[in-house]
N, C-alpha and C positions, 0 to 999 in steps of 0.2 A: 461557458455556461456550467452551474454547479449539480451535483447527482438529482436537487431536487425539480430542478430546472428541466434535466431530462425525461425525467420520468414524469411530469406535467403536461410535457410536450407529445409524448408517446402516450399519456392517456385521451389526447386531444386528437390524435390520428385516430387511434381506435374507434372515439366515438362519429367522428366525421368518414372516417374511410374504412374503416378495419384492420383486422391486426396485423395482416399481411402487407396489404397495400399499403400501409400505415409507415412500416416495417423500409419497407423497398421504397418507397420514395423519402424520407429521411435518409436515406443512403444516399438515393440522388441528388437530395435537396443539396448533401455535403458534399459530394464529389462536385457537384456543379458549381457552387462556390466557390472549390480551390483551381476553378479552370482544368478538369479532368474528366469532363466529358465530351468525350468527343461527336455524339452520333448529333445531327442537329436537331430529330425531335425526338420523343420517346412517346409509346401508349400506355396507358394505366386506367382499372376500371375502381374508383371507390365503391364501396361498399354498397353505398345507397344510389347509383348510377347505375341504369339497365345496362349501358352502354360503354366500352372503352373511349374514354379520350386522346386525344392526340393534344402532347404539349410540345410547342417550339424551347428550344433547351441554350445553354449557353448566353448571351444577352438578354436575351428576350425577355418581355414582362410576363410571359404565362406564366413560367411557376410562383412571381406573385398574385397573380391572380387564383392560380388553384390555391393558393394557401390563406389569399381571405376568404372563399369560401368552404373549404373540407378540412383548412387546418384551423382554422378564425372563427369559425362555422358564423360569418356576419348575418347568414342569412335566416339564423337562429327565429328567428319573429315570426318567419310562417307557421310555427305551433301555433300562434292565435289566428290563421286566415283558416276556414273549414272549407275542403272540397272544392276549389275554385273552378270555373269552367273556363275563364277567357281570362288571360294574361297577357299584356304584352310588355318584350322588352326594349326599351331604346336606349341602346348602346350597347348593344348585345356582346362586342368583344371577340372573342373565338367562340362563344357559343357555351361554357361552360353552366353560367346562369339560369341559362334557357334548358340545358339538359339537365340540370337539378331541378327545376320545374318539373318541367315532362318525365322524371323519375320520381319522384315525390309525388305527385297529384296524375295518378292512373286516366283521367276523364278530362286532364284540362286541352285547352289549346293553347298556344302560345304564337302570337304574332313576332318575330326576332328583328331588329332594326338596326345594321350597323352601316357606317358610311367607308372606313377604312376598307379598300380593295384586298389588303393581304390579310386581314383579322375576318374578312367576309368569306375568304375561301378554307379560311381554319372552320370557320364555323359550318361552312357546308359539310366539308369531310365530320364534325362532331356531332352536327343534328341533321344528318341525313338518314340512318337508321330510324328518327324516330317515323318517318315519312306522312301522310296529311294531317295529322297533330300537331307539324312544327309546320308555318312557311315566314321562310327568310327574306327578306329583303335589304339588297342593298341600296341606301340613301339615310341620306341624313334626313333628322325633325328640326323643324323651326315651327314660327309661330303662324309662316304662312309656305304656300308653294314656291319653290325658286332653285336656278341655281348658285352652288356653293363652290367654294372650295376648301381643299384639307389644307389644312397648315400642321405640317410635323417637324417635334423639336422646337418647336417655341412656348410649350408646355408643358407642366410638370417636369417630370425627368427626360423629357422627348422619347422615351419608347413607343413601341408599339398599341398602349392601355393610355396614351397622352397625347392621342389626337383631335387639332381641334376640327372647326368647320368655321369658315364665313359667308357669308353673301357675296356673293360674283360682281365685282364693278364691272362697267360698262366697258367693252372691249377683250375681257377677261373670259378667255375656253373653261366650263364648269369642269370640276372632278365628279363631280357627283349632285344629285338633284335631290332637294327636299321637300318632305310630307308634311303637312301639317294631322295635330291627331286626328281633328276629326276624320281625313282621311282613313288616317289605318283604324280609328275606329270603325269603318263603314267593311274593311276588308274581313274584318271579325265574324264568328257564325251568332253574335248575338249584340246588341248594343250597349250592352253591362259587361264595363271589364270590372272584374275581379280583382284585380291586381296589376298597378303600372309600374314598371320598373324603371328608372330615369336614371342614367349614367353617364354623361354625354358632353363632360370635359368644358364646363363650364358656359355651355350653349343653354342650361337651366335660365340663364336669367333672361334672354330671347323668349324662349319658352313661355315663359311666365308672363312676360309683359305685355304680349299682345293679346287676343277672346280666348278667355279659359271656357268660357260656360261647359265647356267639354269634361269638366270636372263634375260636371251634375251626373255624369253616366261612369266617373269611378269609384269604388266602394272602399279599395285599400289600395295606398300606393307608398313605396318607397326611395326616397331620392339622394342623391350624394352633391352634395350643396357646393361649389366650387370658389370659394371668397363671400365677401360682405352682399356685393352687389346681386349673386344670387340668391342670397338668404332672404336680405329686402324685397327682393322679386317673388320669388314663396310666399314671402309671408302677406306680400297685399293680395296674392293673388286668391290664400287659402282664408283672408280673414271673412269672408262671408260665412263660411262651414266649422262647423264643431267636428270634431273628432278627438279619438285618444293618441296621443303621441307618445314614440317612443326612440328611442338610438342604442341602434345595433354598430360595432364598426365606425366606418364611414358613414351610415346610414341614418336618414332623418325618416320613419318609420309613420303613417299616418292611416290610422284604421278607422273601419267604420264611420268615412265618409259622411257628412249630410249637410245640404244646407240650412246653415241655422231658420228658426221659424218651420221648420220641416217635423215632422213626427215619425 
């Protein structure tokens, strides 16, 4: 990387993390890439986050997730959303996005859902300090309730951020229970969801292929679509709605969702 590339990277870290945390993270990221970080986990607090976050190092996917949020700033679209009160985070991973929501919006409640048990335990560490503004579920999300199996190493690069789920077959013992979106909305303090974030490693094809009347209760949504099948299901589900569409990093963002024909 040339000098201008390094300057741009440093400036991005300044805006997303702050000067000192950004410089510290640049050093750690470089050392980790060279296999020189011996600690299994470190803690760092970006300037825009209220409490420190724990990052699993070495071969973990946590540094890449951290970079997506605080270095690449994939959630910059939040500038378009005013004072959300209720947010649902589907596929919370280790809680960085939920922590970002809770820190950015001081009055919001965030319901975070994560199926992988190891990631869930990291979420507990990262979201615990936010108290009753944060509710965390060890669960999958699907178009219906039911027993699910975890599938590791079969999607993406096989690391922690790529854990899939599938429906359990007869005779299989479940790894995690799946909830549908209406069940999750019922757990929130209001029936209108100001922001629904979806990053569920291919399960969006199943989620959007079922009953999607819950979309009437969602004002804004960001979703990472994993492949053409997921894109097709998503477009079919959103066809009866009008919204403003933006793209930030891997996310498709839908703002001001309204059923067509309503005012």
